[in-house]
C-alpha positions as MATLAB code, in Angstrom:
seq = 'MRNVIYSITLLAFFLFVGCSEKKPSKLPIIGYPKIVNGDTIQHTIPDFSFVNQDSQKVDNQFLSDNIYIADFFFTSCPSICPKVKKQMLRIHDEYKNEDLLKLVSYTLDPKRDNVEILKMYSSNLGVDSDKWHFLTGDKGEIFDLADDYFVVAKEDPEAPGGFDHSGKILLVDKDRHVRAFAEGTDPEDVTEFISEIAVLIDEYKK';
ca = [
     103.325  127.117  164.650;
     104.718  125.781  161.377;
     101.529  123.812  160.686;
      99.406  126.886  161.439;
     101.396  128.983  158.953;
     101.150  126.263  156.319;
      97.388  126.025  156.867;
      97.018  129.776  156.352;
      99.133  129.587  153.193;
      97.058  126.740  151.787;
      93.803  128.496  152.678;
      94.990  131.621  150.877;
      95.762  129.541  147.805;
      92.300  127.943  147.896;
      90.727  131.401  148.050;
      92.931  132.582  145.179;
      91.879  129.672  142.998;
      88.242  129.885  144.021;
      87.993  133.601  143.277;
      89.887  133.503  139.996;
      87.653  133.742  136.933;
      90.192  132.194  134.562;
      93.023  129.708  134.679;
      96.246  131.388  135.895;
      99.098  131.706  133.392;
     101.577  130.606  136.061;
     101.039  128.650  139.253;
     102.213  129.985  142.621;
     104.763  128.235  144.830;
     102.969  126.745  147.834;
     104.503  126.882  151.305;
     106.050  129.227  153.816;
     109.346  130.688  152.509;
     112.402  131.248  154.688;
     114.629  134.325  154.725;
     118.306  133.316  154.777;
     120.939  136.083  154.699;
     118.375  138.390  153.144;
     117.432  135.900  150.426;
     113.975  134.366  150.131;
     114.189  130.563  150.052;
     111.007  128.886  148.877;
     109.710  125.708  150.482;
     111.067  122.590  148.779;
     110.586  118.837  149.123;
     113.704  117.521  150.917;
     115.938  114.667  149.788;
     114.375  111.219  149.920;
     115.243  107.753  148.677;
     112.813  104.830  148.511;
     112.183  101.824  146.263;
     109.307  101.327  143.868;
     107.238   98.314  142.846;
     110.039   97.178  140.523;
     112.698   97.355  143.291;
     114.106  100.448  141.580;
     115.521  103.270  143.688;
     113.499  106.455  143.335;
     114.923  109.679  144.747;
     115.042  113.374  143.917;
     117.726  112.814  141.297;
     115.585  110.161  139.631;
     112.754  112.710  139.322;
     114.912  115.749  138.538;
     113.870  115.908  134.875;
     110.186  115.573  135.669;
     107.306  117.295  137.314;
     105.259  114.853  139.359;
     102.025  114.193  141.210;
     102.373  112.880  144.781;
      99.981  111.260  147.212;
     100.099  109.100  150.366;
      98.112  105.881  150.762;
      98.288  102.244  151.874;
      97.077   99.217  149.958;
      94.763   97.888  152.705;
      93.086  101.273  153.265;
      89.318  100.758  153.670;
      88.319  104.411  153.547;
      89.530  107.236  151.277;
      92.413  105.592  149.364;
      90.260  103.863  146.719;
      88.558  107.201  145.986;
      91.888  109.006  145.715;
      93.380  106.289  143.527;
      90.394  106.582  141.169;
      91.259  110.258  140.712;
      94.972  109.504  140.360;
      94.015  107.088  137.591;
      92.205  109.948  135.852;
      95.440  111.931  135.913;
      97.469  108.931  134.769;
      95.166  108.363  131.805;
      94.948  112.055  130.922;
      98.733  112.447  130.790;
      99.891  108.915  129.989;
     101.668  110.155  126.864;
     103.265  113.171  128.549;
     106.864  112.196  129.335;
     107.408  115.261  131.494;
     104.912  114.056  134.118;
     105.313  111.195  136.614;
     103.119  109.999  139.478;
     104.495  109.021  142.898;
     102.503  107.282  145.644;
     104.105  106.777  149.072;
     102.774  103.980  151.267;
     102.104  104.820  154.901;
     102.274  101.138  155.782;
     105.690   99.913  154.590;
     105.615   96.998  157.044;
     102.902   95.353  154.935;
     103.336   97.211  151.648;
     106.581   95.676  150.475;
     107.777   95.616  146.858;
     105.771   92.502  146.014;
     102.517   93.911  147.388;
     103.026   97.222  145.603;
     103.782   95.391  142.354;
     100.540   93.459  142.639;
      98.641   96.626  143.535;
      99.984   98.604  140.565;
      99.375   95.664  138.222;
      95.761   95.451  139.379;
      95.378   99.144  138.555;
      96.750   98.440  135.089;
      99.170  101.363  135.101;
     102.541  101.899  133.462;
     105.272  101.236  136.040;
     107.570  103.705  134.249;
     104.924  106.387  134.686;
     103.596  105.716  138.184;
     105.931  104.777  141.035;
     104.575  103.216  144.237;
     107.202  103.739  146.926;
     108.054  101.942  150.148;
     110.856  102.371  152.666;
     111.537  103.573  156.194;
     108.258  104.413  157.917;
     109.646  107.331  159.917;
     111.124  108.933  156.824;
     107.831  108.562  154.937;
     105.826  110.165  157.740;
     108.335  113.017  158.030;
     108.109  113.548  154.292;
     104.309  113.726  154.426;
     104.647  116.843  156.547;
     106.764  118.483  153.836;
     103.980  117.760  151.359;
     101.452  119.340  153.780;
      99.718  115.978  154.155;
      98.251  114.930  157.496;
      99.434  111.393  158.238;
      99.701  109.525  161.529;
      99.158  106.096  162.993;
      95.852  105.840  164.834;
      94.441  102.496  166.019;
      90.970  104.063  166.047;
      91.153  105.147  162.388;
      90.044  102.845  159.547;
      92.987  100.591  158.731;
      95.054  102.062  161.568;
      96.147  105.276  159.834;
      94.634  108.755  159.899;
      95.590  110.635  156.746;
      94.314  113.203  154.304;
      93.595  112.532  150.649;
      95.491  115.435  149.144;
      97.294  115.043  145.840;
     100.035  117.516  145.017;
     101.865  118.834  141.971;
     105.634  119.255  142.341;
     107.885  121.016  139.824;
     111.464  120.210  138.770;
     112.821  122.420  141.564;
     110.919  120.427  144.233;
     108.380  123.212  144.795;
     104.759  122.315  145.458;
     102.813  124.254  142.831;
      99.203  123.061  143.235;
      97.114  120.556  145.150;
      93.641  119.069  145.242;
      91.464  117.021  147.540;
      91.707  113.593  145.975;
      88.251  112.565  147.146;
      86.613  115.450  145.261;
      86.318  114.797  141.482;
      85.458  118.437  140.731;
      88.533  119.636  142.593;
      90.652  117.137  140.664;
      89.183  118.366  137.382;
      90.522  121.841  138.192;
      93.799  120.285  139.322;
      94.176  118.541  135.953;
      93.975  121.918  134.247;
      96.629  123.264  136.632;
      98.937  120.420  135.643;
      98.579  121.623  132.056;
      99.603  125.128  133.144;
     102.843  123.820  134.686;
     103.590  121.654  131.647;
     103.145  124.710  129.426;
     105.490  126.670  131.708;
     108.307  124.184  131.014;
     107.600  123.869  127.307;
     107.528  127.564  126.449;
];
């Protein structure tokens, strides 16, 4: 039921963006809110703690002063990951001088994607390790977290590389709210997403 509600919410957001004739002045909060004691509680990304390619702990507190872009991948992925990473690189290069923005990529294959592999992978991309964090850790926690980002991710021996996952990239604000997303395999969708990142940056700098 939860996934059905989330799908409806995301579809409504797609329709909102697709029908809008101009860039919104403020981005919506994505996700199904909860009502607790009469108060509306928006969907948030829960606590997590993993390590990046420099063996540095990255958790919610580490990112608390930043907005960030998130995606899920694995370094040996033979299908959509290279396409998504190409678009993530676009975002990295577009905002490489914007200190407010970070990028976070969670591996779905922590058994193989240890710190050393992620370090090599990020070095091959030629990205700033202070800007873009490639995270590894407990596999179960990573897969649970994917659900909170509205990302389909599961092990599947029939899928390319052994994992079935979507290529969504998501924008998260300082309060852990998902504010926008794009299909990372679609360059046109990412172009719109890049403009939405600018909207959220402006929201914090006003």
